[in-house]
C-alpha positions as CSV (number, residue, x, y, z in Angstrom):
1,M,-20.6,20.8,6.2
2,D,-18.1,23.0,4.2
3,A,-16.1,21.0,1.6
4,G,-12.9,23.0,2.1
5,S,-12.6,22.2,5.7
6,L,-13.7,18.5,5.2
7,M,-10.7,18.3,2.6
8,Q,-8.5,19.7,5.3
9,D,-9.7,17.2,7.8
10,I,-9.3,14.3,5.5
11,F,-5.6,15.4,4.6
12,K,-5.0,15.6,8.4
13,I,-6.1,12.1,8.9
14,A,-4.4,10.7,5.9
15,K,-1.1,12.6,7.2
16,R,-1.5,11.0,10.6
17,L,-2.3,7.5,9.1
18,T,0.7,7.7,6.7
19,G,3.0,8.7,9.6
20,L,1.9,6.0,11.9
21,K,4.7,4.8,14.2
22,L,4.9,1.3,15.4
23,F,6.4,0.7,18.8
24,N,8.5,4.2,18.4
25,H,9.7,3.3,15.0
26,T,8.4,4.5,11.8
27,F,6.6,1.7,10.0
28,P,9.2,0.2,7.8
29,F,6.8,-0.9,4.7
30,N,4.0,0.9,3.1
31,N,0.6,-1.1,2.7
32,T,1.5,-2.3,-0.9
33,E,4.8,-3.5,0.4
34,M,3.1,-5.4,3.1
35,Q,0.6,-6.8,0.7
36,M,3.4,-8.0,-1.6
37,M,5.1,-9.8,1.1
38,K,1.9,-11.5,2.3
39,E,1.2,-12.6,-1.3
40,I,4.8,-14.0,-1.7
41,I,4.2,-15.8,1.6
42,R,0.7,-17.1,0.5
43,V,2.0,-18.5,-2.7
44,K,5.0,-20.0,-1.2
45,E,2.9,-21.8,1.4
46,E,0.7,-23.2,-1.3
47,G,3.8,-24.7,-2.9
48,G,4.3,-22.2,-5.4
49,K,6.6,-19.4,-6.8
50,I,5.5,-16.0,-8.0
51,I,6.9,-13.6,-10.7
52,S,6.6,-9.8,-11.0
53,S,3.8,-9.8,-13.4
54,H,1.6,-12.1,-11.1
55,L,2.3,-10.0,-8.2
56,A,1.5,-7.0,-10.2
57,K,-1.9,-8.5,-11.1
58,E,-2.6,-9.5,-7.5
59,L,-1.7,-6.1,-5.9
60,G,-3.4,-4.3,-8.8
61,V,-0.5,-2.1,-9.7
62,T,1.7,-1.9,-12.7
63,R,4.6,-4.2,-13.4
64,S,6.9,-1.2,-13.3
65,A,5.6,-0.5,-9.6
66,V,6.3,-4.0,-8.7
67,S,10.0,-3.8,-10.3
68,Q,10.4,-0.5,-8.3
69,M,9.3,-2.2,-5.0
70,V,11.3,-5.2,-5.6
71,N,14.5,-3.2,-6.5
72,K,14.0,-1.1,-3.3
73,L,13.2,-4.3,-1.1
74,E,16.1,-6.1,-2.7
75,R,18.6,-3.4,-1.6
76,D,17.3,-3.7,1.7
77,D,17.6,-7.6,1.9
78,I,14.0,-8.0,2.3
79,V,13.2,-9.9,-1.0
80,R,15.6,-11.5,-3.7
81,R,15.0,-12.4,-7.3
82,V,15.7,-16.3,-7.9
83,P,16.3,-17.3,-11.6
84,D,14.3,-20.2,-12.8
85,E,16.4,-23.0,-13.5
86,K,15.2,-23.8,-17.0
87,D,14.4,-20.2,-18.3
88,K,16.9,-17.6,-17.1
89,K,14.4,-14.8,-18.3
90,I,12.1,-15.7,-15.6
91,A,13.0,-14.5,-12.0
92,Y,10.7,-15.7,-8.9
93,I,10.4,-13.2,-5.9
94,E,11.1,-14.6,-2.7
95,L,11.3,-13.1,0.8
96,S,14.6,-13.5,2.6
97,E,14.8,-15.5,5.8
98,S,15.1,-12.3,8.0
99,A,12.4,-10.5,6.2
100,R,10.0,-13.4,6.9
101,G,10.6,-13.0,10.5
102,I,10.2,-9.2,10.3
103,Y,7.1,-9.7,8.4
104,E,5.7,-12.0,11.1
105,D,6.8,-9.9,14.0
106,I,5.0,-6.9,12.6
107,K,2.1,-8.8,11.7
108,E,1.8,-10.2,15.3
109,K,2.2,-6.8,16.9
110,M,-0.2,-4.9,14.6
111,T,-2.8,-7.7,15.4
112,D,-2.1,-6.8,19.2
113,V,-2.6,-3.2,18.5
114,M,-5.8,-3.9,16.4
115,D,-7.1,-6.2,19.2
116,E,-6.6,-3.2,21.7
117,V,-8.4,-0.8,19.3
118,I,-11.4,-3.2,19.2
119,Q,-11.3,-3.7,22.8
120,T,-11.1,0.1,23.4
121,L,-14.1,1.0,20.8
122,G,-16.0,-2.2,20.4
123,E,-16.4,-4.4,17.4
124,R,-19.5,-2.6,16.4
125,K,-17.7,1.1,16.2
126,V,-14.7,-0.4,14.2
127,R,-17.0,-2.1,11.7
128,D,-19.3,1.0,11.4
129,F,-16.1,3.2,10.9
130,L,-14.7,0.7,8.2
131,D,-17.9,0.5,6.4
132,S,-18.3,4.2,6.5
133,A,-14.7,4.8,5.3
134,E,-15.3,2.2,2.5
135,E,-18.7,4.0,1.6
136,F,-17.0,7.3,1.7
137,V,-14.1,6.3,-0.8
138,G,-16.6,4.9,-3.0
139,A,-18.5,8.1,-3.2
140,F,-15.2,10.1,-3.6
141,D,-13.9,8.1,-6.2
142,A,-17.3,8.2,-8.1
143,A,-17.3,11.9,-7.7
144,V,-13.7,12.3,-8.9
145,E,-14.5,10.2,-12.0
146,K,-17.5,12.5,-12.7
147,Y,-15.3,15.6,-12.8
148,E,-12.3,13.6,-14.3
149,H,-12.6,15.4,-17.6
150,L,-12.3,18.9,-16.2
151,T,-9.0,20.7,-16.4
152,L,-7.7,22.9,-13.7
153,P,-7.0,26.2,-15.6
154,A,-4.6,27.5,-12.8
155,L,-2.5,24.3,-12.9
156,E,-2.6,24.6,-16.8
157,N,-1.4,28.3,-16.6
158,L,1.3,27.4,-14.0
159,R,2.7,24.7,-16.3
160,R,2.7,27.2,-19.3
161,R,4.6,29.6,-17.3
162,G,7.1,27.0,-16.1
163,A,7.5,25.9,-19.7
164,K,8.2,29.5,-20.9
165,A,11.0,29.9,-18.1
């Protein structure tokens, strides 16, 4: 198997996954945004409230990344910041009512789509695919970590040329 063509195939698949359309619409949220909404809902259903730093920890991203997501989703009236009654420096992140409906609708439709995929391919093929994909990503991450210390001379030369211009 040629490593170059393998990378091309991986990029093609990644591009197709990134560009998935749901019912003739571009998917409105990326995976991390969906996970964030899911986490906000989970905490609320447990009777709690969540702040940005806890979201960052749960999602495995930086507080800055959560702040950027919240800013974007707040502009779109998906989430809102609600100040703590006692400490105004603390703001809880909540879903807007309309966003909760959108989230539940997307989740339901995606469940239907995934049920169809399972019905078409069978549980064993889907599970084998997911297991293989997880194993592949693990091996890929390990290989990247092994070579992480190496620099890319062509990239360094390009950066130097750009700095001179």
